[in-house]
N, C-alpha and C positions, 0 to 999 in steps of 0.2 A: 721882121719876126719870122720865125721858122715853125713849121708844123712838126709833129713828132717824127713823121716819115723823113722830112728833110734833115732834121737833126741827126737821125740815125744814118742817113746816107753820107752826110758831111763827116761824121765821126767814125765811119767804118764799122758800125755795129748794126744789129737788127732792131726793129721796133720792139720785139719781145725782150731784147736785152735792156733797152732803155727802161721799159716798164719794170723789169726785174731790179734794176739799180734804184729805181724809185722806191720799190717795196723794201729794199735793204737799207734805205735811208742814205745811200751814197750820193745820189743826185737829187737835189731839192725839186719838188714839183712846182712848176711855174703857175702863175695866175692863168685862168682861162678867159678866152675872149667872150663876146656877147653870145656867140653861138655855142659856147661850152667846150671849145677846143683848146688844148694846151698850146701856148705859143712860147717859143724859146728864143733867146738872144745869142750873140756870139760867145758870151761867157759860158753858156751851157755847153756849147760845142767844145770849147777848150777843156772844161771840166770833164766832159765825157771822154775826150781823147786821153786825158790823164788816167781816168779809171780803166779804160780799155788797155792802155799800155801796161799798167801795173798788173792787171789780171792776166794778160798774156805772158807776162814775165814770171808767172807762177805765184804771185802774192795772193794769199787767201783773201777772199772778199771781206772776211771779218777784220782784216788788218788794213784794207785799202783806205777806209775813212781815217784811220790813225795816221797813215802816211800823208794823206792829203792835207791834214791839219798840222803836221810836224814842221818844226823849223829845220834849218840845214843840218845841225848836229844830231837832232833826234832822227831825222830822215836817214842819215848815214848809218847810225847805230841800228836802226830797224832793218835797213836793207842788208847789213852785214849779218844780222841774225837770221833773216830769211834765206840768205845765201848759204849759211851753214846748214839750215834745215834741208834745203834743196839738194845740197851735195850729199847729205846723209841718205836722202831718199834715192838719189842716183846710185849710190853704193849698194843700197838694199835691193834695188831693182836689178842691178847687175848680178848680184848673188842669185836672185830669182831666175834670171835668164840662164845662168850657169847650171842651176838645178834642173830647169826645164830641158836644157840641152843634154843633160845626162839621163833623162828619162828613157831614151832609146838605148842606153848603154848598159842596161841590166844591173849588175852588182854595183856599178859606179854610183848609182843614185844615192845610196845611204851609207856607203862604206869608204874608208880612206884607201888610197891607191895601194898601200902595202898589203892590205887585207885582200883586195881584189887580186893582186899578184899571187898571194898564197892560195886562194881558191882556184885560180887558173893552174897553179902547180898541181893541186889535187886532181884536177881534170886531166892534166897531161899524163899523169902516171896511171890513169885508168880507174879512178875512184868513181863509184856510182854517183849519178847526179843527185840522188836523194840524200846521200851522205853529205855531199857538197852543200845541199840546201840547208841541212841541219847546221853545218858549220857557218854558213852565211847568216842564217837567222840569229844564231848565237852571237856572232860578231856584230850584228846590227845593234843588239842590246848592249853589248860590251862597249862599243864605240860611243853610243849615246850616253852610257852611264859614266864611263871613265875615259874620255877621249885622250887625256894626257898620258895614259898608260899603254895605248895601242902600240906605239913603236917598240916599247920594251917587250910586250907580249909577243909581237910578231917576230922579233929577233929570236926568241926561244922556239917559236913554232917553225921557223925556217931551219933551225938547227935540228929539231926533232924529225922533220919530214924527210931528212936525208938518211935516217936510220933504216936500213933494209928490213929489220924485223917489224918496225911499225908500219912500213909500206905494205909488207905482206899481210899484216893484220887487217889493214884497211881493205885490201883487195879481197881477202877471204870474207870479210863482213859484207862487201858488195855482193858477193855470190850468194850469201845467205839471206838477203833481204826479202826474197819472195818465198822463203820457207816458213813453215809453221814454228811455233814456239818450242816444239819438242824435237826440232831438227838436231841430230847429233853434231852437226857442224858448229852449233852454238856452244856446245861443251868444249870442243876443240878451240874455238875462239876464246872462251873464258880461260882455258889453260894458257894459250899464247899471250893473252893480254895480261894475265896475272904474272906470268914469267917476265914479261917486258917491264911492267911497273915495278916489280920487286927488284929487278936488276938496276933500273934507273935509281930507285930509292937507295939501294946499297952503294951504288957508284957515285951518285950525285947528291944524295941526301933527300929527305922527304919533302923539303921545301921545293925541290926541283919537280917533284911529282905534282904537288898542288901549286902550280906556277901561276894560276889566275888569282887566287887568294880573294874570293868573293864572299860577301855576307850570304848566309844560308837562304834567305828568301829569293834573292836573285838567282842563285845556283839552282834552286828548286824549279823556278820558272823556266830556266834554260833546259833543265832535265825534261820537263813536260813537253817542251818543243821537240826535243829529240825523240821522246817516246811516241808522240803523236805522228811524227814524220817517218820514223823507222821503228815500227812496233817490236821487232826482235831485240832492240836495244834494252827494253825493260827486262826481258828474260836473261839477257847477257849480264846485266848488272846483278840480278839475283844469283846467278852462277858465280859471278866474280866475288860476291860477298862471302861465299863459302870458301873462297881461296885467299881470304885475308884482306880484301879491299872493298870499299863501297863508294858509290857515287859515280856519276857520269861527267858532269861538269867539274865538280869539286871532289877529287879523289882523296880518300882518307883511309888509313890503315884501320882495320877492324880490331878492336880489343880482343885478345884471345878468348875470353869467356863468352864473347858474342858470336864466335865462329860456329857454324853448323856443319855437321858431317854431310857428305853428299847423300842425296836421297836415293831410294831404291831404283827409281826410274833412270837416274843418271848412271848408277853403277851398272845397270843392265845394258845401257848403251855401250859401255866400255867392256862388257863381258866379265864384270867383276862380281856378279852376284854369287854369294857363297851359301851352301846349304849345310846341314848337319854332317854330311859325309865328307865335307871338305876340311873339317877341323882335324 
């Protein structure tokens, strides 16, 4: 007869593991001798080796007892089920490893490769990193919301970013980021952007302008991201609305009755303030 320490040694486990298997009901507790010590036979060693082997193979302890009691057919079915679960866990852990590996890769963490390529293109043509950040954060939301449409949207963006007029607009906006909301360059930007949007709408149709086609709540959330990161963007949209268009993420033509005339401050910037003697 064996002591608990000898049983553990012969079975390749610790005494603590033996006690744990007793507590889980996997290994029956033997009778105690006159001194109160547990005494084990060879059958306990074999049973404990089976438990250890199943546990080391990844079988949950909750299912070890089931397998120990199963006949050959039940055992094969249970092992096949456990194997499927383990393979699913391996795939999930591999995805986790890939995500962790991308942590040091910046934009790659939460964005598809084609979006990362687009962002790098913006950087390559000299767009301020704050504008790139607005684009990146917006695309994180878009990719999470509608991953199946990213390829379609990116094809349009790659086409648009080759337009010299749009590139000039982005570069001018980059230069205006550190200016105040009354910077006259924002008025020039509004003129440029309105001209670009109107030309695209006339040539390609208004569906081309509103190419993202988002529901208003998500568009508003993305607008707030832009305004928080690039404060002049809010003033730019106010000026753009006076020129017939509204929205940052979701561009829409303003109905004629909603358009407002340029304010006096804006006219003054352009030197177009008129007095009584000018009529």
